[in-house]
N, C-alpha and C positions, 0 to 999 in steps of 0.2 A: 285338838276339836278338829270334826272330817271340813276341809275345805276347798271349792273349784281348783284352785294354787294345786295343794293334798295327792288331790284327785289327778292331776296331771302330769306333775311328779312320778308318781306311782305305776304308774300310768304308761302313754306314751314318753315320757320325760325319760324313763328305761334307756327306749333304743335313742331321743336327739340328740345325748349326749354323747354318747361315745361317735353319734354318726359330727358332730357337728366339727371334731378338728380334720376327719377326712371330706369336710365339705370342703373345710375353709382351704385347707388344702391343693383342693381343687379351684377352687376359684382365686387361687396366689393369693390368699392375705400374708400379709407381712409390716415389719415398722415403718413409720414413717406413714402408714395411710391413716384417711378416715375416712371409716365403715360406717351402713345403717343395714342393722337385722329389723328387716319389714316381718311383723307378724313374730315377733319377740320371746311372747307368751312368759312365762316368769323369768329366763333367761338364758337357756343351756345351751344356743349359738353365741348371746351378745355375752355371756359369762366367758366362751373361747377368745374370742374380737376381744375383750379385754387386756385378758392372759396374753392375745401376742400383741397387740398394740398401746395398753396403758383403755384404761377407765377412761380417761380426757376424752380417748379418739373413737369410740365405742357409742353407736348413737342407737337406738331401737324408738319403736313403733307401734303398736299395739292398739287392738279395740277395746278389748277386753280391761276393763279401770283395776278390777284386783289383779291381774296379771302386770299391769304395768303394775300397779302398785309394787307387787314384790319382788320386778325385775328392778325396782329404783333402790329398794332396804336393801337386796344382795349386791345392787355399783352400783351404789351413791353417786359416782364420780358421771357415771354415765348419764348422756343424755337421752332419758327415756320420755315420750310423750305416746298421748291417749292420738290413736286417728285410724284408718283404714288405709291399708296398699293403695283403691284407689284414689285415695284425695290425699295423698304425703302432706306432714305439717312444715312441711321443709321447701328453702328454697330453687332454687336453678343450680345442680352443679354443685351440691355441696360436699357432694362423697369421693372418694380414688373408687367405692364400689358399694354396694345396694345387694345386699343377698334377700334369698328368702328360702328357710331351712320348713320344709312340709305346710310348706302356707300356700300355695298356687292353687290347690285341687281347694280349699278353703275361701278361692277370691271371690265375689259376685261377680266381677267382670275381668279375667287372668289376662288379656289381652290390656286391658285397661290401668291395671294393676302394673303389669310387668313395664308398658311405657310410663306409669308415673317413677317407677323405681330410675329407668334411665333419663327421667329429664331428672332428679336432684342428683344428678351424678356427672362428672363431669366429662370431657368428651376420650375419647380412648378411656373411660376407665371399663370396669366390671360390673355387667348385671348376672347375676350365676342364684339357681333355683333347681331346687331339688324336690321328688314327690317319690312318697311308695310305691312300687310295684304293683300294686293293687290289682292291675288289669289280668297280669303278666304269671302270677304265682307265686311270684318266691318276697312278699313285701315280709315283714314281721308278721301282721293281723290271718293270713293265709290258714293255716292252721283252725284259726277260730269260726273266719268267713267260709269255711269249706262245709261247716260243724253243719253251722247256721243254715245253708244252704240246701242239706239236705231234710232239714223240714221244710222245702216248698219251694220251688221254682221264680215267686216273688218277693224273696228278700232281697231285701234293697241294703246290697253290698257299696264297698265305696271302690265299685272297678270302673264306673260308668264315668268318676269324677275327670275334669282336666290335668293331665297329667302325668297319668295313672298308667299307663301304658307307651312302652320303645319309640322312642320320635312325637312324639304328643308338645314335649317341652320348646322340640328343638323347634315343631312349626309355629309355637306359641310367641317364641322370644324373636323371630322372623317377622312376624306378620306384624309385632310389635314395635320393628323399626330398629332389632340388633342387629348389628356388623360380625364376621368372624365367628359363625354358633356354630358350640361340638358342645356334642355329648358323652356322655359315659356312664355306665353304673357303679354305684356306693355300694357298699355292702358291712355288714358291722354282724355282732354278734354279743348278746345279751345270756347270758345263766342265772336259773332260778336253785333253790333251791328242792322243787320238786313242782308236780302239777297244783296243789292249791298255792303255794304263793302263785304260779300264773293266773291260775284262774281269777284269782281274788282280784287282780284289778281289772277284772269284765264285768264285778261287781259293782264300778266306782259309780256308776250312771256315767262315766264320761266319755269320749268322743262319741262320732256313730256306733261303734260298735256296745261301748255301755248303755246306749241311748237304747240300742235295739233290746239287749239282755233285761233292763228294766220296762219295756215294755212289754212281759212274755207275758203272762200265765204262771203261775206257782212248777206247773207238773213238766209246763214247757220250757222250764227254764229250768228245771232238773232234766229231763232226756236231752237237753242241748249241754247241758254238764257232761254227764256221763258218757254222750258223743265225741264230747270234746279228750273225755279222758282217756278213751280209747284211742284215738291218734296221736294224745303225748304221749303214751303208753310205746308205740308201734313207731315213735324216736330215737329210741332206744340212748339218751341222753336230754339233759334239761335244759340245751342251748341250743336257744330257738336265734336261728339268723335271718336277716331283714336285708333288700336289697332296697333300693331308692334311684328312676333316674334323676340324672343332675343333667344340665343344660348349663354354661355360660355365655356372655356376648360382648360386644365393644362396643359401646359409646361412638357411635361419629361425631 
């Protein structure tokens, strides 16, 4: 049966899984640490942390009950709690690092969320986050959103969200009180069997792109599909690349 977890796995999970090891490398995650995954979803990054650290040293927090349950089922020895980034359900100084992969732009208060990540991380530990480059045009959904914007300038794409443009995350980290803030770009590539497999993920009603498609009238949906098909064909391959802005900082 289709579920939100299945939809996520088939949609952004396709990119979140290969992004996880690249992001964890940037954050300097290695053996001997205890690390928190904020907004862990069904476990893309959490699984990478468990691989590196052992499940018992990986923890997650997730606002969705369904996603949290999926993460617990996949990683039963990891500590996964239900909660929000702005009110993390952990004591001060609980972790060596706190990471947020593809989450900051969905936080209701990104500065508060990053501040909470710093609170639960020991002094000298690392806070790190990454967000797709939706504003700069190199995110993995750019083909879709560029086609959607051709139907009118009022399309609510994801380019206005926090952290989606170069420098945004760094500014948020500094405002949240992190020290020695560094930024970079992380890029991954995902291959598809063809256009139909790529387009199918937008029909699942998942994330802002899926919601956009779900709310279109049938004729508008088909027009969007045809515009996307034309753009996909011009790529010359079935590989989609996606770049995320990433920042890390030290807890003072």
